[in-house]
C-alpha positions, 0 to 999 in steps of 0.5 A: 501466602499472606499480605505480610509474608508478600510485602517481606518477599523482594519485588525482584522475586515477586515479578519473577514469579509473575513472569513464570505464568504460562500461556497454558496457565491463562488457558486453564484459567480461562477455560479455553484452548491455548490456540484461543488465547492465542487468537487473543493475543494477536487481536484475532476476530475469530473470538467471542467478545466475551470470551476475548474480555475473560482471557484479558482479565486473566491476562491482566490478573496475572501480568502475563507477558507473552515472550516474542522471542519464544512465541517466534521459537513455537511458531518456528518464525519470527513476528516480523511483517516484511514491506518489500517494494520497489516503488520509487514514490516515496509519499506511497511508500510511507501510506503504506506503512502507517496502513500496515502499522495500523493493523500492527498498533498493539499486537506482537507484530513489528513492521521490517522495511526492505527496499529493493531493485528488481533491475538489479541482477542479483535481486532474487539471491537478495531477496532469498537470503533476507527472507530467510535471515529474517525469519519472516512471518510474512511480506507485503509486496507493493507495485511493483514487487507484487508483479514478480513471480519469481519472488512469490516462488521464493517466499511460498519455498520459505514457507513465508505467507504473503499478500500481493497489491496490483493492479490485477488479480495475480494469486489467490484471493488469500494472498490478493489486493485489487486495485482496479487501476485501469478504472481510476484511470478511464474516471480520469478519462471522463472528467478530462473529456467533459471539459472539452479537451481534445487534445490530452497528453498521457505521461505514464509510469514505468513500463516495468509496472503493470500499474502503468500499462492498466492506467493507460489502457483505462485512460484510452477506453474513457477517451473511447466513451467520448470518441477520442483517441489518444495520439501516441506522440502526446504518449511519454514515459516517466518514472513515477518521479518528480524529476521525470514528470518536469522532463516529460511535461517540458518536451510536451509544452515545447510543441508548436501551440497546435500541437501543445497539449491543453490537458495532461494526465500523469500516471502519479501525483509524483510527475503530476507536480513535477508537469506543474513546474514544467508548466509554470517555468514555461510561462503556462497557468494551471487550470486556465492554459493547461489542465492536470489530473494525478493519480493516488489522492497523496497528500500533496495533491491537496497542498499544491496551489491550485489543487491536484485534481486526481484519482484517489487511490486508498495507499493507507487502507490498502497496506492495513488490509494487506497486513490484516490479511497476514496477522488475522485469520480469516476465512477463504473468499472466492474474491481477493480484497479489492479497491476500487479508485475515485476522482477527486475534483480540485482546481487544476483542471478547468474547461477548454478555454475557446480562443 
């Protein structure tokens, strides 16, 4: 067709001709397989840069845009990645979402967020219905929903790949991200002990969260390195929420001076900020009267005053890695992806004041 004739063709017809270009056409023009074109579209790392650039150029020249519905039909799955969570910390969930979206940027995949409550007697039935109705491409399970083996079995039965994020290995390496929470808690214990504190409290997370157990275990092991033990009377269970941090710290600070802790390790930053609130209500200064350590290093840790000493767990990077395990092709590995926490020392901790 000459340029003059092409100019006389209505624009809507020219657009329709471009729309007729299929993935098979792109594969033929690029002299590659259909699977290679699919990998380029999905930004898979298993394509050589030279081939990737050639396929992208042909896609651009022919105005090819893959139809998500057609692709979903071909793969017998949607292009939806679900974040299924029961974590009560909103900042944790937001950071996880951001990491997942970092990976999904530029692909055809979309994120769908599904909060849930594991204590609901209809939890598993509700999850089964959700998974089947959405026809998910995959699911990401952060703590503590990641610890639910029956949910993992429901996903497997539905043919839905998943990635579990947990403080211990619960599954095959391709489906796991391990966070080593106990090592982070041990680092918190060492920091507090080196400051000379011996009357130390711990506000742990809910007993239904494995991370709560792992952080308690690691904290006890870290203290033991200094010949210290954790007084059971100074261990209270919170809910990984700000309100539970306030309530638990209030109980600890009501004790007489010789039984009151001089340092508190909170199981996450939400509860640690609650300890700040309780300390100020009771007239105690941070850190001159009470040293406080959190866990996660969420943005609030560096924004409150004094800035919070905390254990950094790279939640956004964890979300990014989890999504990558689902949407990119990876070779088999003998060990799961893992993240080791580190202590971030700020101004909420100080040496024990000798009085």
